[in-house]
N, C-alpha and C positions, 0 to 999 in steps of 0.2 A: 451401461452396457455397452461394450466395447465391440463395433462393427468390423467381420472379417471378410477379405473378399470367398473365402470357402461358404459363409453362412448366401451370403449374395448367391452364390451358384448354388447353395442345398434349397432356396428359396426357389431358381429359376427350375430347379428338377422337379419344384412339385407342381410346377407350373403356375405360381403365384405371378412371375412376370416371366419373361422369356429373353436368350442368354444375350440379347442384343441391349436391352434395357440395362438388367443386372451390368455390361459392362460399363456402357456411359453412366450406369448410378456411380459404380465405383471409380472410375477416371475422376468425377465431380468429387467428392470424397476425398479421393487423396490430392485434389487440388486446393480443396479449400482447407485440409487439413498442414498443408504447406506455411499456411498464414495464420493459423493458429498457434500460440505460445507454448512449449511444452518440453519436457526433459530429451531432446531429442539432441544429438552431437551437433548440428549446424547451430541449431537454436540456443544450447550452451556456449560454444565459440562465440555465437553474438553478443550476447548480456556479458561475456567476460571480458570480451573488448572492448564493448561499449562503457563497458565501467570501469575499466581499467583504463581510458582514455577523460571518463567525466572526471574518477578520481585525480589523475593527474593535474587537470584543472583546474581544483578547486581543494580537496584538503589536501593533496599532499604537494600543492604547491609549493618552492621553494624560495627561500629567501635572498635567491641569487637574481628572484626577477624582476622586483625592486631595483635592479640598476639600470631597467631600462627606463624608467620615470614614468612619469604619468601619458606623452605623449606614449611612449614606445608598447604600453600595456594595452592599449588604446588599438592603437595600428596591428598587433599581435593577433589580438583577441579576435579583431575584424575581422582578417584573414582567412582564419581557423574558421570563425563562423559563415564565412562564404563559400570557403574548399566542404565545410561539412553539408550546410542547404544543396551545394551544386553535385554533391555526391548523393543526397538523397532524393532529387529531381532525377540522378543517372538511374539509383537503384530503383525507382518505382514506375519508372517509365518500362522496365525489363522485368517488372512486376515481383521483387525482392521487398515486400512488406516489411519485415522484421528488422532485417539490418536497417533499412530507410526510416523505421522508427526508433532506433538508437542513435543516429545519427542526428535526428533533429533533436534527439532529449540533448543530443551533446551540445549543440546550436544555443538550447534552452541555456547550458550550463553556463555558456560563455560569457551569457549577459552581464551579469553582476561584474568580473572582470574589467569590460569593456565602458561600465559605466565607474567602476572605480580608477581606473585610468581615465577618465574624463574629468572625474571629481578632482581628481592629484593634475591635473594640467592647467583646470580653472583654479586652485591654489584653496580647495573648500574643505581639503583636510588639515590646514593647517591648525598647530598646536598640538598635535602627538596624541597620543591616547589607541585605545584598539585601531585605529584605521591607519596607525603608522604600517602596515603589513597588511597587503589585502590574504591572506592565509588565515589572519586572525576572527576572518569574518564566519568561519567556520566554526570558532571554539571560543569567542567572547560574546555579550550582549551591549549591543550602544546602536540607540535611537539611530545614530547614524545611517545606519544599513539600510533603512528603510526605504531612502531611494533606490537602490541599488534592487530591492526587492520588490518593489513595486514597478520598476521595468522589467525585471526579470516576467513576472505575473503577468505584465502588458503584452511581451514579445511572447513566452507562450502561449497566449491565449491565440493570437494572430498564428502561431506555427500549427495550433493545435485546431484552429476552423481552416487551416489553408490543406492541410496534411490528413487529419482525423485518423491521428496514429495513438492509439491508446499509454502509449511506453512516454509520451510526452507530458501525461499527464504526474509523473512520479516528478522529474527537479518543481510544476509545481507546487506537489505537495509537502515538498521539504522546505520548500522557501514559504509558504504558508505557515508551517510550524515557527522557521524563524521569529517570521514576524510579528507572530503572539507573543512572543519573548518581548522583541525589539520596541513595538507598540505600550507591551507595560513599562518597560523600563521609561518611557517616555511618560507616559503617563503621571506613573506613583515616583519617579526620580530615583528609583532601588529596584532591583530585581535579584533574585538568584532561584533557578532550579529546582536549589536541592531545598528552599526556606516550604514551611507550610503553606505560604500564599505560592510559593512558587509552583508546587505540587496543585492544591485546588486549582491555578490556571490552566496548569497542562491537563487537569482534568478536563475541566468545563471546556477546553476549545479540542481535546478529542473529541467528546460528545459531539462538539458541533461539527467538525471534519467528516464523522459517522453520518451524522446524519446529512449532509453534504453529499454524501458518495449516496445515501439513501436515495434523496429525490434526485440524484442523476442516474440512478439505476432503474427509479419510478419512470423516470422520462426516454430511454432509451428505449428502441424499437431495434438495432441494429444487433447482428452479432458479436461488435467489437465491445469488450468490457473498460469504459472507460473510469467506471469506479471502484477501479481494484484497487489501485496505487492510493489513494484516498483512504479506502478501508483499513488497506496496511497501516497505513500511518497514524490514522485516527485512533484505531483500536490500541494500537503500539501505544500511542501516547497517553493514551486514557489509562489503557492496565497498567501500565509503569509507572505512572505518576499515582495510581490509585494502591498499588504495592508497596509501593515506596514510603505509603503513611503508616502512623505507626499508630492503630485505636486507640490502644490503653483500655482493652476491657476485649472480654471474653462474648458479647455483645457483638462490639464491634465487627470483631473477626468472623461469628457468625453471619455478620451484612455481608460482609467480604465476601463470604464461602457461595451465598443466595445466589450475588452479583454474579460470580464466575460461572455459575449452572445455567443462570441469565443466559449467559454469553454463549453457554455449548448450546442451548435450546435454539437463539435467533441464529449461529448455526450453519446448523441445523436447517430450520425452517428457511431461508435464505440460499441454504448449499455456498456460504460462504466460510470457508476453513477455516481464515484468520480469527471468525470468534471463538470458536470448539478450539483450534491449537492454543489462545492464552485464555482461555477458560478451563480448561486445560488443566493447564500448568498452575494456576491460581486454585484449583480445589486437589491440586496433589501438596501443593505450599501447605493449603489449610491441613488436608489431614495428616502432615509431618507433624505441624504445630502439636495437632492432639496427638498423635503418638509419642512427641518426643518432651511433650511440656504438660497438655493438662492429662493424659493418661499412661506417665512415664512408667510406673507399677504394676499397671493395672495385667491382670491375667486374661482378660475379659475383652481385651478391645482390639487386638489383631481377629479371636473369633467373630465380633459381631461385624467387622471391618469386611473380613470374609465372605460371611454371608451376605452385605450389603449389595459387595461384587456381582453375588451370584445371583442376588435378585433383579440385578440391572440388568446380568446378562438375561434373562428369562424375561426380562420386560422388554430386552430388543427380541426377542425371538417371537414375543407376544406381538407386537409392534412390525416386525415383517409380516407376519401371518394375515393381518389384519389392517396392513399400511394402507391401502385406497381410501378403507372406509373411515379411517382415524382421521388421515389428513384432510380427507373434502369433509367431514365432519369439523376439525381444529380451521379450516379455512373461512369456515362460516362466521365465524366470529371478528376475521380479521375484516380493515377496509377495503375495499373495491380495490383501488391499486394496487396495494399491497397483494389483497387475494392473486391478481392478475400478473406477479411480480414472480411469487413465491410459486403458481404454474407455470410459467414462462421458464422459470431458472428448474422445475425439475423435470 
């Protein structure tokens, strides 16, 4: 439900609260909304600028920066980091929490570059390979990146503890994903994201990151959403790996469909759209497979599919009319902490 000033004025007109209370409540809601991420012009500019700056110092880093050498890269990254954290302090004092959080994440993204420069300065990358260029950190798997990743996680934890800004979790989630691949390469001696074992490892890691996000969600009692980015990367990693696997049988594809349906249900229960979005993509992909492969020449398949769609709409109408009773009944089957989380998010 979206609350508007007109609704508060109407409530005041009916004597539910006086005009002064309505005005103070509206002012509180407006100030709170300014610190809640959303599709507002200012917020879009915050995140767009932050992502461009983060991309400039990570994915889009050019080879020309290698000419500065290890010492130069360490010095430049430290200067950027100090400037970013100084800006975070300046913005935080003035109540500009969202841009401060974006710059805090930018500071964390600079940690791998600083560690890379230090390693080169100490001669620890002798021998070439993937580490001959920092930009390869985002494109190649190499166990020697692990030191950069550990430093990033440690620095990110400190920044998150200091500022309590949810967007800081974003580079930590990406780093955990990178680390899962590099640790596997270190243990097995080889790793490919597109091999069968690589897909299985990615799927398992995605589940682990999603469970970590759920654990954080269960323990979080503030209005800040610290689990958001872990859910995003966990579900994306799991669903991407699962969808890229070839089951080789119709039964396996049916299991894939049921997993996606389960994801939609989890998304509805936890009020996490990322589950529903990717589950919807997977379900659409399975129906497309049935249409173009299994029932390619069937005349009844579109009719049956239409009937299923209408039945789902009817189920939605039934749910809406009895949502409170059905929800209360289903929540009784959930563990206590999960039930409290669902009720709080609802």
